[in-house]
N, C-alpha and C positions, 0 to 999 in steps of 0.2 A: 931168610933164606936167598943165597947167594947167585947163583945163575940155574937153577935147578929149578924148573915147573911144578906145582901142586898136580899129583896126577888126579883126574877125574874121579876114581873111586873113591879117595882119602879124602878129595872137596867135599861129595857128598854124605861122608862118613861124619865129616866135623859141623855139615852141615845142619844133619839132623841131631846132633849132637846140642847143637846149636839152639834149635828149634823146640827138641826135646824138654831142655834144659827152661826157655821163655815159655813154656807152656804149663810146666810145673810151678813156676813164680807166678803167673797170670791168675793160675785155681785159687795159692795160696790169696792173692789180693782180691780175690774174690769171696774169699768168705771171712778174710779179716773186715770186709765191709759189709759182711752180713753180720758179723758182730758186732761191730762199731753199732750200726743200725739198733741192732736190737739193745744194745746198752742204752742208747741215746733216749730211745722212746721210755726203757722202764727206770730210766735217773726224771724226764720231760714230762713225761706222760704219764701218770698214776692211773691202774682201772678205773674204768668209768661204774661207779654207783649209783644207780637209779633212784633218787627220792622220790618220796610216797606224797605227798602236800604240794601244791603249788608252788608255797611259797619258797620252798626248798627246790625247786624246780627253778622258779624264776632268778634266786642267787647264782644257781650251778650254771644258768644261762648266762647271768652277767661275768660269772667269772671267767668261763670261755670265751666271751667277748674281751676282754682285757686280754686273756692270753693271747686270744688272735691280733690284738692290737700289736699288743707286743712283741709278736713272732714278725709282724709286717714290717715295725719301726725297725727291727733288728736286722730284716731283710734291704730293707733299701738303706738302712747304714753300710752294711757288705757291699752291695753294688756299687755305690756312691765311691767307698774308698777301692775298688777293685778297677771301676771306671781313673778314679785316679791313679791310679797304679800302673793300668795299663797303656794311659799317655804319657805318664813319666816316660816310661819305657821307650814308646815312641821316640819321645825328645834326646833321650840318650843315645838310642840308636844312633838322629840322624846328627848330632853332637859327634860320634865317632867316627861316622861317615865323614863329615866336616874336617873331624883332628887328622884323618888321613890324607884327606886335602886330595880326591880324588876327582869330587865331585863339586870345587867349589865356583861360584856366580863372582862372576866381576860385575862392579858394581858399575851399573849402565845409566847413562845422563838421557836424559828426555831431550830429544832431538825431533824441530817441526821439520818435514820436508815437503814440497808439494808432491803432484801426482810426477809430473815428469823430472823432479829431480832424485825420485824414488827409482823410477823406470833406468835413469842415467847413473844410478849407482850399483843396479841388480844387473846391466844389460853392459855396461863399461862406457867409456866416453868416446866408441868409434860407432856406434850406434846412434843416432838422433831421432829419436822418436817422440813424437807429439800427439800429447792428450790431450784434442780436444774433443770434449765429448759429444759437445752436439752437432758436431759437423758427420760422428760414428751413428747420428739417432737414423731413424728409417722415416723418409718424410711421408706423413698421410694425409689423403684430399679427402676433407671431409663431404659426403654427395650429399646434399641435401633433398629430400624424398619429399617430393611436392603430391600429395594427393587430393584433389577438391571433389569429392562425393556430389552430388547433388542433393544439393539438401534442398525438399520441397515443402509442402504444407504435412505437419508430421498427421494431423486428421484425418487425413485422405489416407494416409498408408495404414494408419490404426484401424480404418472403415474397409480397407480392400484386404486385409487379414482377418478380418472378423468374420465368424462361421466356419463353414466347413469348406466352405468356395476359397477363402482365405488362406490354411492348412494348407491344402492343395496346392495353391500356390506357392506356397512357402516353400514344399518340399521338391516343388518340380522344379522349381527356379535355381533350389542347390542343385539339381539332377545336370 
């Protein structure tokens, strides 16, 4: 189309056609998945026949356990292959970006700067900033609280609180 714009009715018609085609394709895929699943199950999982004796049951259990182990090993192998493949894909994506040259990082040198030198580099040589951390600290004065309580004979204190009179004095003393 050169300079002519598509009319809205034409656009809606094409959109509905695309959606109907996509719906048909998805329905076919669902049917194909069901067919593939049934085919796989019929090949790999024969119908279960229940034996009568315990010996045959034990053999069947051993056989089923071995099949489970094989399936787990296969699943683990496939998971590791998928993990390796996805990691390789990520690495290749990074290589593609590097080859395009858009996000190439320069090799940086490790530089040791003092805090004053960093501030001077950031703010420029016009600003003279001294970073003396000790001068910026708040001065805190320690106050020592000395409480001297009258420490008398502890036996007298116990005798005063003994009995109901002592309990009454304790409660009256607090109030």
